[in-house]
C-alpha positions as CSV (number, residue, x, y, z in Angstrom):
1,M,-83.1,12.0,-39.8
2,S,-83.5,11.7,-43.7
3,G,-86.9,11.8,-43.3
4,V,-87.4,14.9,-41.7
5,R,-89.2,17.5,-43.9
6,L,-88.3,21.1,-42.9
7,P,-90.2,23.9,-44.6
8,E,-88.4,26.0,-47.3
9,Q,-88.0,29.5,-46.2
10,N,-85.8,32.3,-47.0
11,Q,-87.1,35.7,-45.7
12,V,-84.9,38.7,-45.2
13,M,-85.6,41.9,-43.9
14,L,-83.1,45.1,-43.4
15,T,-83.3,48.4,-42.6
16,G,-80.1,50.5,-43.3
17,R,-78.7,53.1,-44.8
18,L,-76.7,53.5,-48.5
19,T,-73.2,53.2,-48.5
20,R,-73.1,54.6,-52.2
21,D,-74.9,55.6,-55.1
22,P,-76.9,52.9,-56.6
23,E,-75.6,51.4,-60.0
24,V,-78.1,50.6,-62.7
25,F,-77.4,48.6,-66.1
26,F,-79.2,46.6,-68.1
27,T,-79.1,42.6,-69.1
28,P,-78.5,41.9,-73.0
29,Q,-82.2,41.1,-73.2
30,G,-83.0,44.8,-71.9
31,T,-83.9,44.1,-68.0
32,A,-82.8,46.7,-65.3
33,V,-80.4,45.5,-63.0
34,C,-79.9,47.7,-59.9
35,R,-76.9,47.2,-57.3
36,F,-76.4,49.0,-54.6
37,S,-75.3,47.8,-50.7
38,I,-76.5,49.0,-47.2
39,A,-74.9,49.3,-44.0
40,V,-76.8,47.6,-41.2
41,S,-75.9,48.5,-37.6
42,Q,-76.3,46.9,-34.2
43,N,-75.7,48.1,-30.6
44,Y,-74.7,46.2,-27.8
45,K,-72.7,46.4,-24.3
46,D,-69.4,45.4,-24.2
47,K,-69.2,42.5,-21.2
48,A,-65.7,43.5,-20.1
49,T,-66.1,47.3,-20.1
50,G,-70.1,48.2,-19.9
51,E,-69.7,50.6,-22.5
52,W,-71.9,50.8,-25.5
53,K,-70.4,49.7,-28.9
54,E,-71.9,49.5,-32.4
55,S,-71.1,46.8,-34.9
56,V,-72.0,47.7,-38.6
57,S,-72.8,44.6,-41.6
58,Y,-72.3,46.0,-45.0
59,I,-75.0,44.0,-47.2
60,P,-74.5,44.0,-51.1
61,V,-78.2,44.1,-52.5
62,V,-79.4,43.7,-56.0
63,V,-83.2,45.2,-57.5
64,W,-84.4,43.9,-61.0
65,R,-86.8,45.3,-63.3
66,Q,-89.3,48.9,-62.7
67,A,-88.1,48.7,-59.1
68,A,-84.5,48.8,-60.3
69,E,-85.1,51.9,-62.7
70,R,-87.1,53.6,-59.1
71,C,-83.9,52.9,-57.2
72,K,-81.8,55.0,-59.4
73,E,-84.1,57.6,-59.4
74,K,-85.2,57.8,-55.9
75,L,-82.2,56.7,-53.8
76,Q,-78.3,58.1,-53.1
77,K,-75.6,57.4,-50.7
78,G,-76.7,58.0,-47.3
79,S,-80.3,57.3,-48.1
80,P,-82.5,55.3,-45.4
81,V,-84.0,52.3,-46.6
82,H,-86.1,49.0,-45.6
83,I,-85.3,46.5,-48.3
84,E,-87.5,42.5,-48.3
85,G,-86.5,39.7,-50.4
86,R,-84.3,36.6,-50.1
87,I,-80.8,35.8,-49.8
88,K,-79.2,35.1,-52.7
89,S,-75.9,33.2,-53.9
90,R,-73.9,34.2,-57.5
91,E,-70.9,32.8,-58.8
92,Y,-68.4,34.6,-61.1
93,E,-65.0,34.6,-62.2
94,D,-62.6,37.2,-60.8
95,K,-61.2,39.1,-63.7
96,K,-57.6,39.4,-62.0
97,T,-56.9,36.2,-60.8
98,G,-59.1,34.0,-63.0
99,Q,-60.6,32.4,-59.9
100,K,-64.2,31.6,-59.3
101,R,-66.1,33.6,-56.5
102,T,-69.2,33.2,-54.6
103,V,-71.1,36.0,-53.2
104,L,-74.5,36.2,-51.5
105,E,-76.5,39.1,-51.7
106,V,-79.7,40.0,-51.5
107,E,-82.4,39.8,-53.8
108,A,-84.7,42.7,-52.9
109,R,-89.0,42.3,-53.6
110,R,-89.7,45.4,-51.7
111,V,-87.5,48.6,-51.4
């Protein structure tokens, strides 16, 4: 089925709470970058016991430029937040082991 064309779509919308205070740093070119994680929970009913349970996912988020600086000013650990953006992967080298690692994170367009 190599002739099948699919529309490219990479869109994410999440609502959760910050797990830690946002960290802002600047690239060598002076561009602001903010990193934080959010906790997103889902409630579900356990089929075996009939009890309601909660499942939590921790999602890393990166924000660029002026929005990054606003996040640092307005957000803190525990803040509720709605994120719109896209999933992006990046590679880095682990400083302790020297191994290459790949991370999936949400690159926020809107916070």
